[in-house]
N, C-alpha and C positions, 0 to 999 in steps of 0.2 A: 522480422516482424515490424512493419511500419507503424509508427506511432506519431500522432500529431498532438503536441501539448504546447500551449502558449499562454502568456499572461496578458491581461488587459486591465485597465483601470475602471473600477466601478464609479459611476458618477455620484456626486454628492447627494443626489436625490434617490439613489438606489437604482437597481435594474428594473425596467418596466415589465409589467405583465409576467412576473415570475411567480411560480407556485410557492406554497408554504415550504420553507427549507426542511429537508429531510436528511438526518444524519446517516451517512453510509458507514459500513464497517471500518473501524480504524484498527491499525495494527497493534496487537498486544506484544510488544517486543520483549524478547528474553532479557532477563537481568543477568544472565551468565556472561562473563567476559574475562579476558585476560588483562593483566595490568597494562600491557602494551596497547591493547585496543582502547582501554578506558582513557588513556592520556593522549593517544595519537590518532587523529582521524584525517590526516593530510598525507597522502591522498585518501579520500574516502572511496571504498570499493565494495563490491558485492560481498566479500568475505566478512567485513565487519559491519555491514548494514544491518540494523536492527538490534545491535548490542548496546548495553549500558545506557538505557533510557533513564533520565532523571526522574525520581519518584514524584517530585512536585510539579513537573512540567507536563502540560496537556496540549496535544495537537490532534486535530481531527479534520477530516474533509467532510463538508456539508454540501449536499447537492442542492442547487438552487434553480435548475431548469434543464430542459431537454428540447431539442429542435431538430428538424430534418435538415441535413446538409448533403452536399454532393456525394460524400462517401458513406452515407448512412445516417446515423444519429449522432448529433453533437451533444455533449453533456458539460454542464458548467458547475463548478464547485467554488466555494469560498473556504478559507481556512479559519478554523476556530482555535484560538491559541490563548493560553494563560499559564501563570505559575512560573514563568522564567525570571530568574533573578537579575536585578540591575547590576551595573558595573562590568558587564562583558559585551563583546561585539558578536553579533550573530549573522549567519547566512542561511538562506533558504536553498535547499538542494532537492534534486529529483533523481530517481533511478529509472532508467528506461527498461521496460519489460523485454523479455526475450534475450537480449545480449547483455543486460544488466550494466550498461554504461551509466556512470554517475557524474553529475556536473552541477555546479552552483548556478542558480538562475536569478536570484534577487539578493540585494544587500549591498553594503553591510548595514546592519540594524543595531540600534541601541534600545534599551528598555527604559522608558521615562518613569517619573515618580508615580504615575497612575497605573503602571504595569503594561502600557501599550508599547508596541514595537514602532519605533520611529526611525527614519533614515538617518544614517550617521552624518550626512551632509546637511541635515536640517539645522537651521540656526539654533544654537543653544542659548539658554538664559544668560544674559550679560556678555555674550560673545558673538562671533561670526560663525558661518557654516564651517563644519569640520570636514574639509576635503570635498571631493566631488564624486558622485556615482550615479549610475542609471538605476534609480531605486524608487519604487512606489511604496507609500505607507502600507504596511502589511494587511491591515484590516480592510483596505480598499482594493486588494488584489483579487482578480477573478481568474480562475484557471479554467480554460476552455479546451476540451479534448474531443477528438473524433478519430475515425479509422481504427476503432477498437474491436476486439473479437470476444466471443464468449470465454469467460475464465481468465481474461487478461487483467492484471492488476495495474493500478497507478499508485506510485509511491512518492511520498515527500518527507523531508526531514528538515527541522530547524536545529542547528547546532551552533554552539559558541566556537569562535575561531581557535580557542585553546583546547577544544575537544573535551571539555569537562562537563558540559551541559548539553543534552540533546533529547529530542523527542521525535517520534515517527508517526506517520498516518498512512493508511492504505485504504483504497476503495476499489471495488469491483464494479465498473459501470454496467457490466452484463454478467452477473454471477452464475456459476454452475453450482447449485446447492441442492441438498436434500435434507429433510428433517424427519425424525421419528421421536415423538415425545420431546424431551429436552435436548436430545442429541442431534447434532448437525454435522454434515460433511460439506466441505467446500473444495472444489477442484480448481487449481491454478495452473495456467500455462507457464512452462519454465524454459522453453527454448524457441528459436525462430523457425524450426521445422515442425512445430506442433506435435512432437513425438515424446517430449518429456513433460511430466506434470508433477505438481506437489499437491497432495491431499491433506487438508487440515481438518481434524476432527475436534469437536468441542462438546461439552455438556455431558461427558461420561463420568462415571464415578471416580473420584480421586484415587490414583494408584492402581486401578483395576487392570487386569489383563484383557485385552480386546482381540477377539478373533477377526481377522480380515481376509478378504478374498478380492483379488484383482484379476479381471479378465479382459482380454482383447480377442474378440471373436469367440472361438471355442477353446482358446488357450487360457486356462485359469491357474492362478498361483495363490495358495493359501499362506497366511502368515499370522504373526502375533505382534501386537503393539501394546506397550504399557502406558497407560494414561499418566500424565503428570499429576502433581499435587493439586492442579487447577482443573483436572479432568479433561485435558486436551492432549493431542498427539499430532505429529507431522510425519508423513512418509513420502519419499520420492519414488516415482514409478516411471517406467519407460516402455514404449511400444517397440518391441524388437521382433518383428515378424518378416523374415526374409521373403522377398517377392511381393510384398504388399506395401502400399504407401498411404493407406487410408482405411478408416473403418470406425466401428462403434466400440465402446468400452464401458465397463462398469466397475465400481468399487463398493464393497460392502463391509460394514463394521458392526460386529455384534458384541454388545456389552451385557451387563447383568440386567439392565432395565430397558434396553432398546436395541433395535436392529434397523440400521440405516443403510440404504443403497442409493448411490448416485450414478447416473448414466451420462456419458459425454461422447463427443466425437474426437478423433485424432487424425493427424496427417492432413491431407487435402480437404477432407470433409470438415475440418475445423477452421479452415481459412476464410470462411465467409465473414466479411465485415458487417458489423451490426448497425 
């Protein structure tokens, strides 16, 4: 799954002709983790991405603009960040969708007395620059992406280099969503063949049993999911249809107060760049 994501520096006067910023869905990372994951995020990989977010730290992707590009639609985000403690060194990471490769893209950063992220090589009070790095002040970083598909997520993380403080943000430039009342379903592409997906449900009653149905063509599978104490659930599904490489699919979830159904494409039908 090709993905283009790069950073540019927002000018001191701001980006010209941008619409009013609109916050995009940010990831509510699970607080469940093992002691090993909590202390060690080097290397950071898909298995421990999303674990152990710091309760006080906030990270969100805020959309600031869209434009037509050669590959479809380009989307620009800025990072909204607060609540990180001083006295640590931080890096900005991203996770590529589909193959789930993770890599650092900016830093190292320090948090100054005002709570802002500043480059570690920025001159410190009473001293000289601390080392050298290819680093932009985080509040001036602009994230520009294109070549995205429906249901494809973009993920970022800010973490301290000792692995003790981290926060995550996720956005869906072109979401696959459905809503009934307060209940929502969101379909996320999970592999480069567009045959594996993750369905995230939210807004259901805490702890309730939710009846689900997943169908690819005429092949339907019934199941049951228990909502968390926050009323959400996550289920992985895969299109396994011998002799077919494309088609339409649906996923339905029925709780005590809502019935939500979302439709999406899989395989070659899902490969159109937005």
